[in-house]
C-alpha positions in Angstrom: 53.4 66.4 35.6 56.5 66.8 37.7 60.1 68.1 36.8 63.1 66.4 38.6 66.6 67.4 39.5 68.9 65.0 40.8 72.7 65.2 42.3 74.6 62.2 42.6 77.6 61.5 45.0 77.7 65.1 46.5 80.4 65.4 48.8 78.3 66.0 51.8 76.8 64.1 54.7 73.1 63.2 54.2 72.2 64.1 57.6 73.6 68.0 57.0 71.6 67.9 53.9 68.3 66.6 55.5 68.4 69.5 58.0 67.9 71.8 55.0 65.5 69.7 52.8 63.0 69.7 55.9 62.9 73.7 55.6 61.8 73.6 52.1 59.6 70.7 51.8 56.0 71.6 50.2 56.8 75.3 49.9 56.5 77.4 46.6 59.8 77.6 44.6 60.6 81.4 45.3 60.0 81.0 48.8 62.1 78.0 48.9 64.9 79.6 46.9 65.0 82.6 49.3 64.9 80.1 52.3 68.0 78.1 51.1 69.6 81.4 50.0 69.5 82.9 53.6 70.3 79.6 55.4 73.8 79.2 56.5 74.5 75.4 56.0 76.9 74.0 53.7 74.1 72.2 52.0 72.5 75.3 50.8 75.0 75.7 47.9 74.1 72.2 46.4 70.4 72.9 47.0 70.2 76.3 45.2 71.8 74.8 42.2 69.5 72.1 42.5 66.2 73.9 42.7 67.2 76.2 39.8 67.9 73.2 37.5 64.5 71.5 38.7 63.0 74.9 37.7 64.7 75.0 34.3 63.6 71.6 33.6 60.0 72.3 34.3 60.0 75.3 32.3 62.0 73.9 29.1 61.2 70.2 29.2 57.9 70.2 30.7 56.3 73.8 29.6 55.1 74.4 33.2 54.6 78.0 34.5 57.6 78.8 36.7 55.4 81.0 39.0 53.0 78.2 40.1 55.8 75.5 41.0 56.1 74.2 44.4 58.8 71.5 46.0 56.3 68.3 45.9 59.1 65.9 47.0 62.8 66.4 48.3 64.9 63.4 49.7 68.6 62.6 50.3 69.8 59.0 50.1 73.4 58.0 50.9 75.8 57.6 48.2 79.3 55.8 48.4 81.5 56.3 51.2 84.9 57.2 50.7 87.0 55.4 53.4 90.2 57.2 54.7 92.6 56.1 57.6 94.1 58.8 60.2 97.4 57.4 62.0 97.0 57.2 65.7 99.3 56.6 68.6 101.4 53.2 68.9 100.9 52.5 65.4 97.3 52.2 65.2 95.1 53.4 62.4 91.5 55.0 62.8 89.3 54.9 60.0 87.6 58.3 58.7 84.4 57.8 56.7 83.9 60.6 54.1 80.1 60.3 53.3 78.4 61.3 50.1 74.9 62.1 49.0 72.3 61.6 46.2 69.9 64.5 46.4 66.6 64.5 44.7 64.3 67.5 44.3 60.7 67.1 42.5 58.9 70.0 41.4 54.9 70.3 40.6 52.7 72.8 39.3 50.0 74.0 41.4 46.4 73.8 40.1 
């Protein structure tokens, strides 16, 4: 039995999210929440809400014990890229890529 939470099209680059996901993979839910809360990265806000949402899904939809949960899987996939243009010298234009992420967190119950 597993509980899942997915955040689609988060306005943060996937490589920034991956750094924080590597810290919490395989950890207990309470430990993962503490790590995310005290990590000074932009992705921490997104992941804290996502972990709490997955925990609520586990508790309410799957009748799992919140104290036995751990982060079984967590991964990020690139979402759609917003393309913007920055004017440069001599009438040229450089492209700016504003990347987005699809973040998935899966919680399971320890035996």
